[in-house]
Every structure is written in structure tokens, then in C-alpha cells.
PDB file with one MODEL, atoms N, CA, C and O in Angstrom:
MODEL        1
ATOM      1  N   MET A   1     198.460 102.224 103.640  1.00  0.00           N
ATOM      2  CA  MET A   1     198.706 101.313 104.885  1.00  0.00           C
ATOM      3  C   MET A   1     198.861 102.331 105.979  1.00  0.00           C
ATOM      4  O   MET A   1     199.465 103.399 105.881  1.00  0.00           O
ATOM      5  N   ARG A   2     198.187 101.822 107.115  1.00  0.00           N
ATOM      6  CA  ARG A   2     198.047 102.624 108.081  1.00  0.00           C
ATOM      7  C   ARG A   2     199.187 102.039 109.076  1.00  0.00           C
ATOM      8  O   ARG A   2     199.396 100.855 109.341  1.00  0.00           O
ATOM      9  N   HIS A   3     199.798 103.073 109.506  1.00  0.00           N
ATOM     10  CA  HIS A   3     200.805 103.033 110.717  1.00  0.00           C
ATOM     11  C   HIS A   3     200.221 102.661 111.912  1.00  0.00           C
ATOM     12  O   HIS A   3     199.074 103.005 112.197  1.00  0.00           O
ATOM     13  N   LEU A   4     201.045 101.858 112.771  1.00  0.00           N
ATOM     14  CA  LEU A   4     200.798 101.624 114.057  1.00  0.00           C
ATOM     15  C   LEU A   4     200.936 102.850 114.848  1.00  0.00           C
ATOM     16  O   LEU A   4     201.579 103.819 114.442  1.00  0.00           O
ATOM     17  N   ARG A   5     200.239 102.802 116.155  1.00  0.00           N
ATOM     18  CA  ARG A   5     200.404 103.942 117.237  1.00  0.00           C
ATOM     19  C   ARG A   5     200.907 103.022 118.259  1.00  0.00           C
ATOM     20  O   ARG A   5     200.453 101.899 118.482  1.00  0.00           O
ATOM     21  N   LYS A   6     201.990 103.655 118.929  1.00  0.00           N
ATOM     22  CA  LYS A   6     202.560 102.974 120.259  1.00  0.00           C
ATOM     23  C   LYS A   6     202.225 103.617 121.436  1.00  0.00           C
ATOM     24  O   LYS A   6     202.504 104.814 121.506  1.00  0.00           O
ATOM     25  N   ARG A   7     201.685 103.078 122.380  1.00  0.00           N
ATOM     26  CA  ARG A   7     201.240 103.525 123.761  1.00  0.00           C
ATOM     27  C   ARG A   7     202.325 102.967 124.652  1.00  0.00           C
ATOM     28  O   ARG A   7     202.995 101.974 124.370  1.00  0.00           O
ATOM     29  N   SER A   8     202.436 103.640 125.678  1.00  0.00           N
ATOM     30  CA  SER A   8     203.219 102.888 126.921  1.00  0.00           C
ATOM     31  C   SER A   8     202.535 102.820 128.081  1.00  0.00           C
ATOM     32  O   SER A   8     201.998 103.861 128.459  1.00  0.00           O
ATOM     33  N   PHE A   9     202.405 101.667 128.861  1.00  0.00           N
ATOM     34  CA  PHE A   9     201.580 101.414 130.002  1.00  0.00           C
ATOM     35  C   PHE A   9     202.817 101.141 130.986  1.00  0.00           C
ATOM     36  O   PHE A   9     203.979 100.900 130.659  1.00  0.00           O
ATOM     37  N   ARG A  10     202.319 101.230 132.165  1.00  0.00           N
ATOM     38  CA  ARG A  10     202.867 100.550 133.356  1.00  0.00           C
ATOM     39  C   ARG A  10     201.852  99.258 133.950  1.00  0.00           C
ATOM     40  O   ARG A  10     200.822  99.428 134.603  1.00  0.00           O
ATOM     41  N   LEU A  11     202.392  98.038 133.568  1.00  0.00           N
ATOM     42  CA  LEU A  11     201.386  96.910 134.055  1.00  0.00           C
ATOM     43  C   LEU A  11     202.106  95.955 134.849  1.00  0.00           C
ATOM     44  O   LEU A  11     203.050  95.329 134.367  1.00  0.00           O
ATOM     45  N   ALA A  12     201.673  95.782 136.194  1.00  0.00           N
ATOM     46  CA  ALA A  12     202.248  94.841 137.055  1.00  0.00           C
ATOM     47  C   ALA A  12     203.461  95.523 137.433  1.00  0.00           C
ATOM     48  O   ALA A  12     204.436  94.772 137.458  1.00  0.00           O
ATOM     49  N   GLY A  13     203.648  96.516 137.682  1.00  0.00           N
ATOM     50  CA  GLY A  13     205.161  97.288 138.050  1.00  0.00           C
ATOM     51  C   GLY A  13     206.122  97.462 136.932  1.00  0.00           C
ATOM     52  O   GLY A  13     207.231  97.926 137.198  1.00  0.00           O
ATOM     53  N   HIS A  14     205.780  97.097 135.543  1.00  0.00           N
ATOM     54  CA  HIS A  14     206.690  96.991 134.563  1.00  0.00           C
ATOM     55  C   HIS A  14     205.940  98.067 133.649  1.00  0.00           C
ATOM     56  O   HIS A  14     204.720  98.230 133.628  1.00  0.00           O
ATOM     57  N   ARG A  15     206.869  98.763 132.910  1.00  0.00           N
ATOM     58  CA  ARG A  15     206.668  99.221 131.998  1.00  0.00           C
ATOM     59  C   ARG A  15     206.579  98.524 130.478  1.00  0.00           C
ATOM     60  O   ARG A  15     207.534  97.802 130.189  1.00  0.00           O
ATOM     61  N   THR A  16     205.628  98.659 129.585  1.00  0.00           N
ATOM     62  CA  THR A  16     205.276  97.926 128.633  1.00  0.00           C
ATOM     63  C   THR A  16     204.786  98.941 127.418  1.00  0.00           C
ATOM     64  O   THR A  16     204.041  99.898 127.627  1.00  0.00           O
ATOM     65  N   SER A  17     205.291  98.604 126.176  1.00  0.00           N
ATOM     66  CA  SER A  17     204.548  99.442 125.004  1.00  0.00           C
ATOM     67  C   SER A  17     203.859  98.598 124.335  1.00  0.00           C
ATOM     68  O   SER A  17     204.396  97.493 124.257  1.00  0.00           O
ATOM     69  N   VAL A  18     202.773  98.714 123.771  1.00  0.00           N
ATOM     70  CA  VAL A  18     201.772  98.275 122.540  1.00  0.00           C
ATOM     71  C   VAL A  18     201.701  99.031 121.512  1.00  0.00           C
ATOM     72  O   VAL A  18     201.635 100.257 121.603  1.00  0.00           O
ATOM     73  N   ALA A  19     201.706  98.306 120.268  1.00  0.00           N
ATOM     74  CA  ALA A  19     201.416  99.077 119.169  1.00  0.00           C
ATOM     75  C   ALA A  19     200.428  98.625 118.347  1.00  0.00           C
ATOM     76  O   ALA A  19     200.614  97.557 117.766  1.00  0.00           O
ATOM     77  N   LEU A  20     199.231  99.335 118.154  1.00  0.00           N
ATOM     78  CA  LEU A  20     197.861  98.826 117.636  1.00  0.00           C
ATOM     79  C   LEU A  20     197.664  99.871 116.311  1.00  0.00           C
ATOM     80  O   LEU A  20     198.386 100.867 116.288  1.00  0.00           O
ATOM     81  N   GLU A  21     196.844  99.688 115.380  1.00  0.00           N
ATOM     82  CA  GLU A  21     196.254 100.614 114.667  1.00  0.00           C
ATOM     83  C   GLU A  21     195.373 101.424 115.059  1.00  0.00           C
ATOM     84  O   GLU A  21     194.382 100.953 115.618  1.00  0.00           O
ATOM     85  N   PRO A  22     195.481 102.774 114.888  1.00  0.00           N
ATOM     86  CA  PRO A  22     194.621 103.610 115.469  1.00  0.00           C
ATOM     87  C   PRO A  22     193.037 103.498 115.737  1.00  0.00           C
ATOM     88  O   PRO A  22     192.378 104.134 116.559  1.00  0.00           O
ATOM     89  N   GLU A  23     192.523 102.338 114.655  1.00  0.00           N
ATOM     90  CA  GLU A  23     190.916 102.256 114.788  1.00  0.00           C
ATOM     91  C   GLU A  23     190.915 101.325 116.004  1.00  0.00           C
ATOM     92  O   GLU A  23     189.823 101.311 116.573  1.00  0.00           O
ATOM     93  N   PHE A  24     191.735 100.642 116.482  1.00  0.00           N
ATOM     94  CA  PHE A  24     191.561  99.938 117.699  1.00  0.00           C
ATOM     95  C   PHE A  24     191.732 100.499 118.894  1.00  0.00           C
ATOM     96  O   PHE A  24     191.243 100.104 119.952  1.00  0.00           O
ATOM     97  N   TRP A  25     192.598 101.651 118.689  1.00  0.00           N
ATOM     98  CA  TRP A  25     192.936 102.684 119.976  1.00  0.00           C
ATOM     99  C   TRP A  25     191.506 103.232 120.101  1.00  0.00           C
ATOM    100  O   TRP A  25     190.849 102.977 121.110  1.00  0.00           O
ATOM    101  N   VAL A  26     191.050 103.911 119.190  1.00  0.00           N
ATOM    102  CA  VAL A  26     189.835 104.557 119.222  1.00  0.00           C
ATOM    103  C   VAL A  26     188.645 103.681 119.882  1.00  0.00           C
ATOM    104  O   VAL A  26     188.010 104.263 120.761  1.00  0.00           O
ATOM    105  N   VAL A  27     188.283 102.432 119.589  1.00  0.00           N
ATOM    106  CA  VAL A  27     187.460 101.595 120.288  1.00  0.00           C
ATOM    107  C   VAL A  27     187.986 101.302 121.472  1.00  0.00           C
ATOM    108  O   VAL A  27     187.068 100.845 122.152  1.00  0.00           O
ATOM    109  N   LEU A  28     188.925 101.321 122.051  1.00  0.00           N
ATOM    110  CA  LEU A  28     189.596 100.894 123.470  1.00  0.00           C
ATOM    111  C   LEU A  28     189.371 102.247 124.281  1.00  0.00           C
ATOM    112  O   LEU A  28     189.047 102.188 125.467  1.00  0.00           O
ATOM    113  N   GLU A  29     189.537 103.398 123.670  1.00  0.00           N
ATOM    114  CA  GLU A  29     189.283 104.494 124.577  1.00  0.00           C
ATOM    115  C   GLU A  29     187.864 104.733 124.745  1.00  0.00           C
ATOM    116  O   GLU A  29     187.432 105.326 125.734  1.00  0.00           O
ATOM    117  N   ALA A  30     187.068 104.261 123.749  1.00  0.00           N
ATOM    118  CA  ALA A  30     185.580 104.300 123.914  1.00  0.00           C
ATOM    119  C   ALA A  30     185.110 103.285 124.829  1.00  0.00           C
ATOM    120  O   ALA A  30     184.280 103.590 125.686  1.00  0.00           O
ATOM    121  N   LEU A  31     185.456 102.375 124.754  1.00  0.00           N
ATOM    122  CA  LEU A  31     185.304 101.318 125.944  1.00  0.00           C
ATOM    123  C   LEU A  31     185.582 101.963 127.353  1.00  0.00           C
ATOM    124  O   LEU A  31     184.777 101.890 128.282  1.00  0.00           O
ATOM    125  N   ALA A  32     186.927 102.668 127.431  1.00  0.00           N
ATOM    126  CA  ALA A  32     187.187 102.843 128.676  1.00  0.00           C
ATOM    127  C   ALA A  32     186.418 103.802 129.442  1.00  0.00           C
ATOM    128  O   ALA A  32     186.020 103.570 130.584  1.00  0.00           O
ATOM    129  N   ALA A  33     186.125 105.334 128.545  1.00  0.00           N
ATOM    130  CA  ALA A  33     185.041 106.055 128.661  1.00  0.00           C
ATOM    131  C   ALA A  33     183.876 105.628 129.332  1.00  0.00           C
ATOM    132  O   ALA A  33     183.383 105.868 130.434  1.00  0.00           O
ATOM    133  N   ARG A  34     183.539 104.851 128.259  1.00  0.00           N
ATOM    134  CA  ARG A  34     182.123 103.872 128.576  1.00  0.00           C
ATOM    135  C   ARG A  34     181.945 103.438 130.286  1.00  0.00           C
ATOM    136  O   ARG A  34     180.896 103.533 130.924  1.00  0.00           O
ATOM    137  N   HIS A  35     183.007 103.043 130.703  1.00  0.00           N
ATOM    138  CA  HIS A  35     183.196 101.976 131.750  1.00  0.00           C
ATOM    139  C   HIS A  35     183.636 102.955 133.040  1.00  0.00           C
ATOM    140  O   HIS A  35     183.545 102.653 134.230  1.00  0.00           O
ATOM    141  N   GLY A  36     184.125 104.179 132.489  1.00  0.00           N
ATOM    142  CA  GLY A  36     184.561 105.352 133.666  1.00  0.00           C
ATOM    143  C   GLY A  36     186.012 104.800 133.946  1.00  0.00           C
ATOM    144  O   GLY A  36     186.484 104.819 135.082  1.00  0.00           O
ATOM    145  N   LEU A  37     186.676 104.323 132.887  1.00  0.00           N
ATOM    146  CA  LEU A  37     188.290 103.951 133.349  1.00  0.00           C
ATOM    147  C   LEU A  37     189.040 104.560 132.533  1.00  0.00           C
ATOM    148  O   LEU A  37     188.543 104.989 131.492  1.00  0.00           O
ATOM    149  N   SER A  38     190.490 104.751 132.825  1.00  0.00           N
ATOM    150  CA  SER A  38     191.255 105.290 132.183  1.00  0.00           C
ATOM    151  C   SER A  38     191.591 104.267 131.052  1.00  0.00           C
ATOM    152  O   SER A  38     191.158 103.115 131.065  1.00  0.00           O
ATOM    153  N   LEU A  39     192.491 104.834 129.960  1.00  0.00           N
ATOM    154  CA  LEU A  39     192.566 103.700 128.989  1.00  0.00           C
ATOM    155  C   LEU A  39     193.631 102.801 129.811  1.00  0.00           C
ATOM    156  O   LEU A  39     193.458 101.608 129.562  1.00  0.00           O
ATOM    157  N   ALA A  40     194.778 103.064 130.802  1.00  0.00           N
ATOM    158  CA  ALA A  40     195.664 102.593 131.187  1.00  0.00           C
ATOM    159  C   ALA A  40     194.794 101.233 132.089  1.00  0.00           C
ATOM    160  O   ALA A  40     195.196 100.069 132.058  1.00  0.00           O
ATOM    161  N   ALA A  41     193.868 101.576 132.663  1.00  0.00           N
ATOM    162  CA  ALA A  41     192.992 100.792 133.611  1.00  0.00           C
ATOM    163  C   ALA A  41     192.451  99.897 132.774  1.00  0.00           C
ATOM    164  O   ALA A  41     192.617  98.730 133.129  1.00  0.00           O
ATOM    165  N   LEU A  42     191.765 100.089 131.627  1.00  0.00           N
ATOM    166  CA  LEU A  42     191.211  99.336 130.671  1.00  0.00           C
ATOM    167  C   LEU A  42     192.354  97.965 130.220  1.00  0.00           C
ATOM    168  O   LEU A  42     192.144  96.760 130.356  1.00  0.00           O
ATOM    169  N   VAL A  43     193.489  98.598 129.699  1.00  0.00           N
ATOM    170  CA  VAL A  43     194.701  97.926 129.285  1.00  0.00           C
ATOM    171  C   VAL A  43     195.151  97.006 130.295  1.00  0.00           C
ATOM    172  O   VAL A  43     195.465  95.864 129.959  1.00  0.00           O
ATOM    173  N   ALA A  44     195.227  97.441 131.706  1.00  0.00           N
ATOM    174  CA  ALA A  44     195.696  96.492 132.722  1.00  0.00           C
ATOM    175  C   ALA A  44     194.345  95.593 132.954  1.00  0.00           C
ATOM    176  O   ALA A  44     194.604  94.411 133.181  1.00  0.00           O
ATOM    177  N   GLY A  45     193.508  95.796 132.946  1.00  0.00           N
ATOM    178  CA  GLY A  45     192.297  94.608 132.989  1.00  0.00           C
ATOM    179  C   GLY A  45     192.551  93.680 131.819  1.00  0.00           C
ATOM    180  O   GLY A  45     192.309  92.512 132.120  1.00  0.00           O
ATOM    181  N   VAL A  46     192.902  93.824 130.769  1.00  0.00           N
ATOM    182  CA  VAL A  46     192.657  93.034 129.495  1.00  0.00           C
ATOM    183  C   VAL A  46     193.888  92.195 129.829  1.00  0.00           C
ATOM    184  O   VAL A  46     193.872  90.969 129.712  1.00  0.00           O
ATOM    185  N   ASP A  47     194.863  92.820 130.212  1.00  0.00           N
ATOM    186  CA  ASP A  47     195.909  92.178 130.502  1.00  0.00           C
ATOM    187  C   ASP A  47     195.843  91.069 131.471  1.00  0.00           C
ATOM    188  O   ASP A  47     196.192  89.923 131.186  1.00  0.00           O
ATOM    189  N   ALA A  48     195.376  91.439 132.649  1.00  0.00           N
ATOM    190  CA  ALA A  48     194.944  90.458 133.778  1.00  0.00           C
ATOM    191  C   ALA A  48     194.341  89.383 133.336  1.00  0.00           C
ATOM    192  O   ALA A  48     194.792  88.290 133.678  1.00  0.00           O
ATOM    193  N   ALA A  49     193.322  89.448 132.577  1.00  0.00           N
ATOM    194  CA  ALA A  49     192.180  88.660 132.207  1.00  0.00           C
ATOM    195  C   ALA A  49     192.899  87.564 131.303  1.00  0.00           C
ATOM    196  O   ALA A  49     192.735  86.361 131.506  1.00  0.00           O
ATOM    197  N   ARG A  50     193.797  88.126 130.178  1.00  0.00           N
ATOM    198  CA  ARG A  50     194.409  87.140 129.303  1.00  0.00           C
ATOM    199  C   ARG A  50     194.343  85.642 129.591  1.00  0.00           C
ATOM    200  O   ARG A  50     195.139  85.228 130.434  1.00  0.00           O
ATOM    201  N   PRO A  51     193.487  84.739 129.000  1.00  0.00           N
ATOM    202  CA  PRO A  51     193.404  83.358 129.515  1.00  0.00           C
ATOM    203  C   PRO A  51     194.640  82.515 129.251  1.00  0.00           C
ATOM    204  O   PRO A  51     195.038  81.533 129.878  1.00  0.00           O
ATOM    205  N   VAL A  52     195.168  83.124 128.167  1.00  0.00           N
ATOM    206  CA  VAL A  52     196.625  82.515 127.681  1.00  0.00           C
ATOM    207  C   VAL A  52     197.813  83.730 127.962  1.00  0.00           C
ATOM    208  O   VAL A  52     197.928  84.754 127.288  1.00  0.00           O
ATOM    209  N   PRO A  53     198.471  83.428 128.871  1.00  0.00           N
ATOM    210  CA  PRO A  53     199.534  84.511 129.520  1.00  0.00           C
ATOM    211  C   PRO A  53     200.570  84.495 128.080  1.00  0.00           C
ATOM    212  O   PRO A  53     201.034  85.598 127.794  1.00  0.00           O
ATOM    213  N   ASP A  54     200.864  83.607 127.384  1.00  0.00           N
ATOM    214  CA  ASP A  54     201.725  83.988 126.056  1.00  0.00           C
ATOM    215  C   ASP A  54     201.008  84.781 125.112  1.00  0.00           C
ATOM    216  O   ASP A  54     201.694  85.399 124.299  1.00  0.00           O
ATOM    217  N   LEU A  55     199.565  84.908 125.043  1.00  0.00           N
ATOM    218  CA  LEU A  55     199.026  85.523 123.837  1.00  0.00           C
ATOM    219  C   LEU A  55     199.606  87.062 123.911  1.00  0.00           C
ATOM    220  O   LEU A  55     199.474  87.674 124.971  1.00  0.00           O
ATOM    221  N   PRO A  56     200.207  87.645 122.859  1.00  0.00           N
ATOM    222  CA  PRO A  56     200.613  88.890 123.075  1.00  0.00           C
ATOM    223  C   PRO A  56     199.653  89.849 123.769  1.00  0.00           C
ATOM    224  O   PRO A  56     198.458  89.561 123.709  1.00  0.00           O
ATOM    225  N   LEU A  57     200.003  90.903 124.392  1.00  0.00           N
ATOM    226  CA  LEU A  57     198.996  91.905 124.671  1.00  0.00           C
ATOM    227  C   LEU A  57     198.437  92.543 123.344  1.00  0.00           C
ATOM    228  O   LEU A  57     197.237  92.811 123.284  1.00  0.00           O
ATOM    229  N   ALA A  58     199.013  92.715 122.610  1.00  0.00           N
ATOM    230  CA  ALA A  58     198.653  93.496 121.218  1.00  0.00           C
ATOM    231  C   ALA A  58     197.347  92.744 120.667  1.00  0.00           C
ATOM    232  O   ALA A  58     196.315  93.268 120.250  1.00  0.00           O
ATOM    233  N   SER A  59     197.671  91.320 120.777  1.00  0.00           N
ATOM    234  CA  SER A  59     196.335  90.604 120.086  1.00  0.00           C
ATOM    235  C   SER A  59     195.165  90.570 121.196  1.00  0.00           C
ATOM    236  O   SER A  59     194.023  90.672 120.747  1.00  0.00           O
ATOM    237  N   ALA A  60     195.312  90.438 122.595  1.00  0.00           N
ATOM    238  CA  ALA A  60     194.338  90.261 123.455  1.00  0.00           C
ATOM    239  C   ALA A  60     193.609  91.737 123.451  1.00  0.00           C
ATOM    240  O   ALA A  60     192.415  91.893 123.709  1.00  0.00           O
ATOM    241  N   LEU A  61     194.328  92.566 123.186  1.00  0.00           N
ATOM    242  CA  LEU A  61     193.482  94.124 123.043  1.00  0.00           C
ATOM    243  C   LEU A  61     192.651  94.314 121.759  1.00  0.00           C
ATOM    244  O   LEU A  61     191.521  94.801 121.780  1.00  0.00           O
ATOM    245  N   ARG A  62     193.255  93.916 120.677  1.00  0.00           N
ATOM    246  CA  ARG A  62     192.454  93.569 119.270  1.00  0.00           C
ATOM    247  C   ARG A  62     191.192  92.777 119.444  1.00  0.00           C
ATOM    248  O   ARG A  62     190.056  93.109 119.104  1.00  0.00           O
ATOM    249  N   VAL A  63     191.575  91.702 120.017  1.00  0.00           N
ATOM    250  CA  VAL A  63     190.144  90.549 120.281  1.00  0.00           C
ATOM    251  C   VAL A  63     189.258  91.610 121.183  1.00  0.00           C
ATOM    252  O   VAL A  63     188.091  91.896 120.915  1.00  0.00           O
ATOM    253  N   HIS A  64     189.991  92.138 122.280  1.00  0.00           N
ATOM    254  CA  HIS A  64     188.813  92.837 123.130  1.00  0.00           C
ATOM    255  C   HIS A  64     187.954  93.905 122.514  1.00  0.00           C
ATOM    256  O   HIS A  64     186.751  94.074 122.711  1.00  0.00           O
ATOM    257  N   ALA A  65     188.795  94.638 121.696  1.00  0.00           N
ATOM    258  CA  ALA A  65     188.034  95.645 120.981  1.00  0.00           C
ATOM    259  C   ALA A  65     187.060  95.303 120.041  1.00  0.00           C
ATOM    260  O   ALA A  65     186.069  96.027 119.944  1.00  0.00           O
ATOM    261  N   LEU A  66     187.208  94.108 119.185  1.00  0.00           N
ATOM    262  CA  LEU A  66     186.243  93.343 118.231  1.00  0.00           C
ATOM    263  C   LEU A  66     185.405  92.918 118.962  1.00  0.00           C
ATOM    264  O   LEU A  66     184.263  93.000 118.508  1.00  0.00           O
ATOM    265  N   ALA A  67     185.556  92.278 120.402  1.00  0.00           N
ATOM    266  CA  ALA A  67     184.306  91.515 120.937  1.00  0.00           C
ATOM    267  C   ALA A  67     183.357  92.748 121.238  1.00  0.00           C
ATOM    268  O   ALA A  67     182.139  92.573 121.196  1.00  0.00           O
ATOM    269  N   HIS A  68     183.873  93.958 121.534  1.00  0.00           N
ATOM    270  CA  HIS A  68     182.852  94.988 122.006  1.00  0.00           C
ATOM    271  C   HIS A  68     182.611  96.060 121.000  1.00  0.00           C
ATOM    272  O   HIS A  68     181.756  96.932 121.158  1.00  0.00           O
ATOM    273  N   ALA A  69     183.369  95.973 119.988  1.00  0.00           N
ATOM    274  CA  ALA A  69     183.058  97.066 118.690  1.00  0.00           C
ATOM    275  C   ALA A  69     181.298  97.297 118.561  1.00  0.00           C
ATOM    276  O   ALA A  69     180.695  98.370 118.578  1.00  0.00           O
ATOM    277  N   GLY A  70     180.757  95.960 118.436  1.00  0.00           N
ATOM    278  CA  GLY A  70     179.532  96.095 117.948  1.00  0.00           C
ATOM    279  C   GLY A  70     178.438  96.820 119.040  1.00  0.00           C
ATOM    280  O   GLY A  70     177.552  97.621 118.741  1.00  0.00           O
ATOM    281  N   ALA A  71     178.747  96.331 120.306  1.00  0.00           N
ATOM    282  CA  ALA A  71     178.119  96.867 121.232  1.00  0.00           C
ATOM    283  C   ALA A  71     178.423  98.312 121.320  1.00  0.00           C
ATOM    284  O   ALA A  71     177.354  98.810 121.674  1.00  0.00           O
ATOM    285  N   LEU A  72     179.167  99.118 121.210  1.00  0.00           N
ATOM    286  CA  LEU A  72     179.713 100.439 120.962  1.00  0.00           C
ATOM    287  C   LEU A  72     178.829 100.955 119.928  1.00  0.00           C
ATOM    288  O   LEU A  72     178.016 101.855 120.138  1.00  0.00           O
ATOM    289  N   GLN A  73     179.017 100.304 118.676  1.00  0.00           N
ATOM    290  CA  GLN A  73     178.432 100.915 117.667  1.00  0.00           C
ATOM    291  C   GLN A  73     176.632 100.961 117.865  1.00  0.00           C
ATOM    292  O   GLN A  73     175.933 101.886 117.448  1.00  0.00           O
ATOM    293  N   ALA A  74     176.106  99.708 118.612  1.00  0.00           N
ATOM    294  CA  ALA A  74     174.774  99.764 118.479  1.00  0.00           C
ATOM    295  C   ALA A  74     174.463 100.794 119.677  1.00  0.00           C
ATOM    296  O   ALA A  74     173.422 101.445 119.578  1.00  0.00           O
ATOM    297  N   GLY A  75     175.207 100.973 120.696  1.00  0.00           N
ATOM    298  CA  GLY A  75     174.844 102.121 121.571  1.00  0.00           C
ATOM    299  C   GLY A  75     174.843 103.214 120.874  1.00  0.00           C
ATOM    300  O   GLY A  75     173.925 103.974 121.180  1.00  0.00           O
ATOM    301  N   SER A  76     175.622 103.621 119.943  1.00  0.00           N
ATOM    302  CA  SER A  76     175.695 105.162 119.496  1.00  0.00           C
ATOM    303  C   SER A  76     174.504 105.378 118.204  1.00  0.00           C
ATOM    304  O   SER A  76     174.234 106.527 117.853  1.00  0.00           O
ATOM    305  N   LEU A  77     173.900 104.314 117.610  1.00  0.00           N
ATOM    306  CA  LEU A  77     172.970 104.148 117.004  1.00  0.00           C
ATOM    307  C   LEU A  77     171.713 104.437 117.726  1.00  0.00           C
ATOM    308  O   LEU A  77     170.869 105.133 117.162  1.00  0.00           O
ATOM    309  N   ALA A  78     171.471 103.919 119.065  1.00  0.00           N
ATOM    310  CA  ALA A  78     170.461 103.718 119.821  1.00  0.00           C
ATOM    311  C   ALA A  78     170.517 105.554 120.352  1.00  0.00           C
ATOM    312  O   ALA A  78     169.451 106.051 120.714  1.00  0.00           O
ATOM    313  N   SER A  79     171.597 106.293 120.352  1.00  0.00           N
ATOM    314  CA  SER A  79     171.426 107.836 120.956  1.00  0.00           C
ATOM    315  C   SER A  79     170.776 108.572 119.934  1.00  0.00           C
ATOM    316  O   SER A  79     170.515 109.763 120.102  1.00  0.00           O
TER     317      SER A  79
ENDMDL
END
């Protein structure tokens, strides 16, 4: 069983922590780098774009990572 990795961010002026599996953090870090963003900026963007504010941030980040993982993989295969 994999342990969750917790990271802390300041979002909308408040500190918050998010715990995700390491594999999700790898994808999110790659997405941030691909777009020239810090991980914190990517997380803030996902937070601001949540269509349902009650959706947990961790869930929104997992969905975001999954939605973009294929594109990242295709990009690395094309290189």
C-alpha cells in the first residue's frame, strides 16, 4: 500500500494541505513544468476552476492529473 504524500499551499490567502499518492504528484509536477508554472500555481488554478466548490481539492487534483496524464505520456513517447 502506498502512503499519501502531503503538501501545503497558500490558496486564496489561506494555508491548506493536500494529501495525494506520489504518482499523482509526479503528474501534477510534470504538468506544472510543461506549462511553466510552479506546482503551487497549478494547484491554485485547479482550485479556482473547480466547477463544484464542495468537491474536495484532492479529488479535483486527481481528476486533473488523470485528464492530462495521457497527453503527458504521448508527449514523452513522441520525444
